DRENDO-1510 file (C-alpha; in Angstrom, 1 decimal, always signed):
<recs>
REC; n; res; u; v; w
REC; 1; MET; +177.7; +43.3; +81.5 .
REC; 2; ALA; +174.0; +42.4; +81.6 .
REC; 3; GLU; +171.9; +43.6; +78.7 .
REC; 4; HIS; +169.0; +44.5; +81.1 .
REC; 5; PHE; +169.1; +45.8; +84.7 .
REC; 6; THR; +166.9; +42.9; +85.8 .
REC; 7; GLU; +169.7; +40.5; +84.6 .
REC; 8; SER; +172.5; +42.4; +86.5 .
REC; 9; LEU; +174.5; +41.5; +89.6 .
REC; 10; LEU; +173.1; +44.5; +91.4 .
REC; 11; TYR; +169.5; +43.5; +90.8 .
REC; 12; GLU; +170.2; +39.8; +91.8 .
REC; 13; LEU; +172.0; +40.9; +95.0 .
REC; 14; ALA; +169.0; +43.2; +95.9 .
REC; 15; LEU; +166.5; +40.3; +95.3 .
REC; 16; THR; +168.6; +37.8; +97.1 .
REC; 17; SER; +169.1; +40.1; +100.1 .
REC; 18; ARG; +165.3; +40.6; +100.4 .
REC; 19; VAL; +164.5; +36.9; +100.1 .
REC; 20; LEU; +167.1; +35.9; +102.6 .
REC; 21; HIS; +165.9; +38.6; +105.1 .
REC; 22; GLU; +162.4; +37.2; +104.8 .
REC; 23; ALA; +163.7; +33.6; +105.1 .
REC; 24; MET; +165.5; +34.5; +108.3 .
REC; 25; ALA; +162.4; +36.2; +109.7 .
REC; 26; CYS; +160.4; +33.0; +108.9 .
REC; 27; CYS; +163.0; +30.9; +110.6 .
REC; 28; PHE; +162.9; +33.0; +113.7 .
REC; 29; LYS; +159.1; +32.7; +113.9 .
REC; 30; GLN; +159.1; +29.0; +113.2 .
REC; 31; LYS; +161.6; +28.4; +116.0 .
REC; 32; ASN; +159.7; +30.7; +118.3 .
REC; 33; PHE; +162.9; +32.7; +119.1 .
REC; 34; PRO; +162.2; +35.5; +121.6 .
REC; 35; LEU; +164.1; +37.9; +119.4 .
REC; 36; THR; +163.6; +39.4; +115.9 .
REC; 37; PRO; +166.5; +38.9; +113.4 .
REC; 38; ASP; +167.4; +42.5; +113.9 .
REC; 39; GLU; +167.6; +42.2; +117.6 .
REC; 40; TYR; +169.7; +39.1; +117.3 .
REC; 41; VAL; +172.1; +41.0; +115.0 .
REC; 42; ILE; +172.4; +43.7; +117.6 .
REC; 43; LEU; +173.2; +41.1; +120.3 .
REC; 44; ASP; +175.8; +39.6; +118.1 .
REC; 45; CYS; +177.4; +43.0; +117.5 .
REC; 46; ILE; +177.4; +43.8; +121.2 .
REC; 47; TYR; +178.8; +40.3; +122.0 .
REC; 48; MET; +181.6; +40.8; +119.4 .
REC; 49; ASN; +182.3; +44.5; +120.5 .
REC; 50; PRO; +181.9; +44.7; +124.3 .
REC; 51; ASN; +180.9; +48.1; +125.7 .
REC; 52; VAL; +180.1; +49.4; +122.2 .
REC; 53; ILE; +178.0; +52.6; +122.2 .
REC; 54; GLN; +174.8; +53.2; +120.2 .
REC; 55; MET; +176.3; +55.5; +117.6 .
REC; 56; ASP; +179.0; +52.9; +116.7 .
REC; 57; LEU; +176.5; +50.1; +116.8 .
REC; 58; ALA; +174.2; +52.0; +114.3 .
REC; 59; LYS; +177.2; +52.2; +111.9 .
REC; 60; MET; +177.9; +48.5; +112.2 .
REC; 61; ILE; +174.3; +47.5; +111.4 .
REC; 62; LEU; +173.8; +50.2; +108.8 .
REC; 63; LYS; +170.8; +51.7; +110.6 .
REC; 64; GLY; +170.1; +55.2; +111.9 .
REC; 65; ARG; +170.7; +56.0; +115.5 .
REC; 66; ALA; +167.0; +56.4; +116.2 .
REC; 67; HIS; +166.1; +53.1; +114.6 .
REC; 68; THR; +168.9; +51.4; +116.5 .
REC; 69; GLY; +167.6; +53.0; +119.7 .
REC; 70; LYS; +164.2; +51.4; +119.3 .
REC; 71; PHE; +165.8; +48.0; +119.0 .
REC; 72; LEU; +167.9; +48.7; +122.1 .
REC; 73; LYS; +164.9; +49.8; +124.0 .
REC; 74; SER; +163.2; +46.5; +123.2 .
REC; 75; LEU; +166.2; +44.5; +124.2 .
REC; 76; GLU; +166.5; +46.4; +127.4 .
REC; 77; ALA; +162.8; +45.9; +128.2 .
REC; 78; LYS; +163.3; +42.1; +127.7 .
REC; 79; ASN; +166.3; +42.3; +130.1 .
REC; 80; TYR; +168.7; +41.1; +127.4 .
REC; 81; ILE; +171.0; +44.2; +127.6 .
REC; 82; THR; +171.8; +47.1; +129.9 .
REC; 83; ARG; +172.8; +50.6; +129.0 .
REC; 84; THR; +175.2; +52.1; +131.5 .
REC; 85; PRO; +176.2; +55.8; +131.5 .
REC; 86; SER; +180.0; +56.2; +131.0 .
REC; 87; GLN; +182.3; +59.1; +130.2 .
REC; 88; ARG; +184.2; +59.3; +126.9 .
REC; 89; GLY; +186.3; +62.4; +126.9 .
REC; 90; SER; +183.9; +65.3; +127.8 .
REC; 91; LYS; +180.8; +63.4; +126.7 .
REC; 92; ILE; +178.5; +61.1; +128.7 .
REC; 93; ILE; +177.7; +58.0; +126.6 .
REC; 94; MET; +175.7; +54.8; +127.2 .
REC; 95; LYS; +177.7; +51.6; +127.1 .
REC; 96; LEU; +175.9; +48.5; +126.0 .
REC; 97; GLU; +176.3; +45.2; +127.7 .
REC; 98; ILE; +174.6; +41.9; +127.4 .
REC; 99; THR; +172.9; +40.6; +130.5 .
REC; 100; PRO; +173.3; +36.9; +131.6 .
REC; 101; LEU; +169.8; +36.3; +130.3 .
REC; 102; GLY; +170.6; +38.0; +127.0 .
REC; 103; LEU; +173.8; +35.9; +126.7 .
REC; 104; GLU; +171.9; +32.7; +127.3 .
REC; 105; ILE; +169.3; +33.6; +124.6 .
REC; 106; TYR; +172.1; +34.8; +122.2 .
REC; 107; ARG; +174.1; +31.5; +122.6 .
REC; 108; ASN; +171.0; +29.3; +122.2 .
REC; 109; ILE; +169.9; +31.1; +119.0 .
REC; 110; SER; +173.5; +31.0; +117.7 .
REC; 111; GLU; +173.7; +27.3; +118.2 .
REC; 112; GLU; +170.4; +26.8; +116.4 .
REC; 113; ILE; +171.5; +28.9; +113.5 .
REC; 114; GLU; +174.8; +27.1; +113.2 .
REC; 115; LEU; +173.1; +23.7; +113.2 .
REC; 116; TYR; +170.5; +24.9; +110.6 .
REC; 117; MET; +173.3; +26.3; +108.3 .
REC; 118; LYS; +175.3; +23.0; +108.6 .
REC; 119; ARG; +172.2; +20.9; +107.7 .
REC; 120; THR; +170.9; +23.1; +104.9 .
REC; 121; SER; +173.9; +24.7; +103.3 .
REC; 122; ILE; +174.4; +23.7; +99.7 .
REC; 123; ILE; +177.6; +25.8; +99.4 .
REC; 124; PRO; +181.0; +24.6; +100.6 .
REC; 125; LYS; +182.5; +26.6; +103.5 .
REC; 126; SER; +185.4; +27.9; +101.3 .
REC; 127; LYS; +182.9; +29.4; +98.8 .
REC; 128; ILE; +180.9; +31.0; +101.6 .
REC; 129; ASP; +184.0; +32.6; +103.0 .
REC; 130; GLU; +185.0; +33.8; +99.5 .
REC; 131; THR; +181.5; +35.2; +98.9 .
REC; 132; ILE; +181.4; +37.0; +102.2 .
REC; 133; SER; +184.7; +38.6; +101.4 .
REC; 134; PHE; +183.5; +39.7; +98.0 .
REC; 135; LEU; +180.2; +41.1; +99.4 .
REC; 136; LYS; +182.1; +43.1; +102.1 .
REC; 137; THR; +184.4; +44.6; +99.5 .
REC; 138; LEU; +181.4; +45.5; +97.2 .
REC; 139; ARG; +179.5; +47.1; +100.2 .
REC; 140; GLU; +182.5; +49.1; +101.4 .
REC; 141; ASP; +183.2; +50.3; +97.8 .
REC; 142; ALA; +179.6; +51.5; +97.4 .
REC; 143; ILE; +179.6; +53.2; +100.8 .
REC; 144; SER; +182.8; +55.0; +99.9 .
REC; 145; ARG; +182.0; +55.8; +96.3 .
REC; 146; TYR; +178.6; +57.2; +97.0 .
REC; 147; ASN; +179.3; +58.6; +100.5 .
REC; 148; ILE; +176.5; +56.6; +102.0 .
REC; 149; LYS; +175.6; +57.4; +105.6 .
REC; 150; PHE; +173.0; +55.8; +107.8 .
REC; 151; ASP; +171.9; +58.5; +110.2 .
</recs>
């Protein structure tokens, strides 16, 4: 156990998360991507979960529904996604789908990110996979233990 909080795993994870978030934003600006990193994450989630609805998407990206709605509105205005009314039980929901233009943008950015990661990664793939698994477990434990909700 660290003697001081600023020497703890929790603190290092918080700092690293903040730095990497800023680094990703800088990368997106330098590459002149037509999306923000948050918009790209949303496209990725929609791509991986076809016909996902806003409420479920918000849970996936750990943002409130209103905040997620702002991103969706921006993506819709750029013609990268469509929101289509659909019935789920007795409720009308909006299904999210990536447009052909959105899919092209998503794939181009995904290829650029993959190339960048291959060129710059100093960590072997096996260690990356191990770290991702550890971080997911840590996150899920914190969400469960502290009953964290993103509304």
